[in-house]
N, C-alpha and C positions, 0 to 999 in steps of 0.2 A: 504494500500500500504506500503510495507516494504522499509525503507530507507537504501540504501546500502552505505557502507563506503569504499569499496575497488573497484579496477578496475575489469573489466570483467576477468573471469578465463583464457580466451585465450589471454589476453593482455600481450604482451611480456615485458611490463614495470611494471607489478604488484608488482614486488619486488624492485622497484626503479631503479635508473640509475647505470649501471656498468661503472664507469668512466675509469677504467683501460682498459677495452675493447674499449671504445669509443676513448680514446686517442691513443691507439695502431693503430686504423684504421684511425683516423683523428688527427694527432699530433698537428695541429693548435689549437685544443681545450685547450691544456695545458696552453696556455698564458692567458686564461680566468678563470682558476681554482682558487678558494679561499677556505678558511676554514670557516665552520659555527661556531657559538658560542660553539657548542658541540664538535668542533674539527673534524667534518666530511668534506670530500671533496664535494664541490658544486660549483655553479656559482652564480653570482649576477643576479637574475631574473629581476631586474630593468634596466639592461644593455641590450639594444636591440642587440648590436653586439654579446654579450655572448649568448643570446638566439638563435640568428641566427646560430652561430657556433654549439651550442648544437643540434639544429634541423638537421643541415647538418651531424653531426656525427651519430645521431640516425637513419636517413634515410639511411645512408651508411651501418651501422653495422647491422641493423635489417630488412631493406626492399630492399637491393641491389640497392640503388640509388647512382650511382657514382658521379653525379653532381647535386647540388641543390643550388640555390641562389635566392634571390628576390631583386627587386629594393628598394632603401631606402624609408622609409615611409609607405610601405605596411605591412599588418597584418602578423605577424610572430607567428603562432598559436602553442600552446603546443601540442606536438605529442601524449603523452599518453591519454589525454582526447579526442582528435579528433579520434584516432583509436578505442576508446571504442564505439563510435557511430557506426562504421563499424561492430564491433563484435555483437552488439545488433541487427543491421539490419540483419545480417546473421541468428541470432536466429529467428527473425520475419519471414524471408523467409522460414526457416525450418518448421515453422508451416503450411506453404502452400505446403510443399514438403514431406509429410509423416515423419516429424520430422528429416529429413536428411538435413544438411546444404548444399545448392547448391553451387557448385564450377565450375569454368570454364568460358570461354568467351561467352558462350550462355546466361549467366546471365548478364543482361544489367542494369546499374545504371545511373541515371541522377543526376548530382551534380549542384544545383542551387547556383550561387555565388561561383564558384570554387576558385576564388582568384589567386593572383600571385604565391602563395605557392603550389597550386595543391595538397594539403595534402591528401584529401580524395581519389582521384583517385590513387595516388601513393601508399598509404598504403592498400587500398582495392584491387587493382590489385595484389599487392605482397602477401597479406594474402589469397585471395580466387580466384584470377585469373579472376575476373569479368571484363567485358568490360564497360568502363566508357565514358560518354559524359559530359564534363564540360562546364558550361555556365557562362558568366559574362558580366556585363554591361560596365565594365571598359576596355578600349583598352589596357592600360598598363599592366593590369593583364593578359589579353589574350596573349600579346607578351611574357611576362615572362613565362607563362605556356607552350607556344609553344617552347621556348628555352629549358626548362627542358625536354620536350618530345624529342626534337631533339638530345640533348647531350646524353640522356639515351636510345635512339632508342625505344621509347615507342609508342604504337598505342593507343592513347587517342584522341577521337574526341573533338574538341573545337569549340564552337559557341559563337558569340557575340550577346548579347541581345541589340537591337538598341533602344527599347522604354522603358524608366524607369517605366512606369505604367504597363508593362507586366511582367509576370513571366514565364508561360508556353507558352503563345501565341507567335508565331514567332520563337520558338526554337524547339518545338516538331513538327516534320514533319509528313505528313499523313501516311507514311509507318513505322514510328518508333514504337517500342514496348519496354517498360521498365518494369522490375520486381519491381524496387523501385526508388523513387526519394528522394533526401535528400537535406537539406539546413541548413546553419547556418545563420539565418536572422540578419539583422541590428537590434540591441536590443533597441537603444535609439531613441528618437524623435528629438534630436538636438545635435550639437557638444558640446554645453555647458553641456548637461546631460551626454554625453559620458565622458567628463573630470571629472565631479563630481563623476561618478560611479567608475572611476579608482582611484581617490583620496580616496574614501570611502573604496575601496578594500585594498589599501596599508595601510591605517590606521587600518583596522580590522586585518591585518597581523602583526601589530606592527612595520611597516617599515616607519612610518612617512608619510609626504606628498610628492607627486611627481607631477611635472607638465607634465610628459610624459604620453602619452596614453599607456595603458597596451598592450605590444607586438606590438606597432605601430598601423597602420591602416589608410586607406583612408576613406573619408566621406561615400561612399556607403557601405563600409564594417562595419561601426559602427552605422550609424544612417540613418533614412529616415523620411520624414514627417509623423506624426502619430505614429511613432515607430513600435515596433514589432507586436502589435495587429492588426494594420491597414495593415501591410505587409502580415501577415498570413491570414487575411480576404480576401485579393485579391487572395492569393494562393489557398484558399479553393474554392472561386468563380470560378477561372479559371480551377481548377482541374476537375470540372464537365464536361468540354468540352472534356476531354481526358480520361474519365472514362473507356473506353474500351481498351485504349492503355497502361495503367499503372496498375500494380497489387496493389502496395502500394504507397501512397503518404505520405511522412514524413517530419518533420522539428523539429529542436531543439526549445525549448521554454525556454527562460532564466528566466522568472518570473512565479513562481507557481500561482500567482494571475491571470495570463492570461489564465489559463486552463479552468476556468468556462465560461468566455465569448466565448472562442474558441469552447468549447463544444456546446454552444448554436448556434453558427454560423454553425458548422458542422451538428448539428441536423436538421437544416433547409434544408439540401441537402438530396439526396437519397442514402446516404452511407449505405453499408451493415454491416460495422463494424468499430469501432474506438477504439484505444488503447493508453494508456499513459505508456511509459516505463521509469522508473527511472534509472539513472546512478550516479556514484560518482567518485570523485578523491580526496582522502584524506577526509577532512571534508566538501568539497564542493559537493553539490548535484545538478545534472542537470537532464534534462529529454527531451524526444522527444515525439511528438504526431504523430500517424499514423492512416490513414484512407483508406478504400478501398470501391469501389462501386461494387465489385464482390462478389457474394454469395460463401459460402464455397465450394459448389460442383463444382464451376467453377475454383477455384484457382489452384488446382493441374493440371488440363488440360491446363490452361494458361501457366504454367511452361513448360509442355511437348511440347505444340504447339510452344512456343518461341524458343525451342531448334532446331527446324527444319529450 
């Protein structure tokens, strides 16, 4: 497997941030601008308010989102890395569509844990025109996502997951059809581990220690009992119940060491195919795992059938 060091070729942020463009469209960003030690324009990425304003500017300049905000304390995700997931999902779907990237509202995506930021539906709808359904367990996140949709007049379906132990159950309805599901799962097993992970990251970047959680985040966004591996094990188990309604099930996997046990878990199901796709942002490597229960000869017809 080749380790990538650059963003996806279609990622609008592959050459970095154009701060002049961003400030021209979102003048409020200027108040957060600083100079890096090398004398380049940047922001303080440990400052939650600065990151929030940067996201607002990026979504407006690149994705036609006129209004975007999130409540204090909710996860404020980095846009370039998040949209990379969308672009690689488009490539995955192209493999089931005669190598042509499918575009338009007939392509349906399910975002598990969509969050208050609604970042995947916003960027995915803008880039490819897909129709998104966003799911979250947190009522505040759903309220925030609905507000973003209302102000921007976006047709994104939002559903509340009422049972913490469920992932697909209760939110995928009998008549639903999805080409792809996606998820940025809670990576940590406890709030203490989440804080230690953030401190370790800042130390690795040479920025010292910080008591702040990286980009904010509520409990359900950052950790769950058993951590990532237990969450994804439940996801795989429940995916079997919806094998005929979803073409590809996918999720980010934060720790490479989790891939082997996940492979064993998926191997115990009746999957037809399983792939691991590596992504990168700068020196950081990330990945997602994808599995499908449909044989190759069914996948193209599934895309065509879902169009009708």
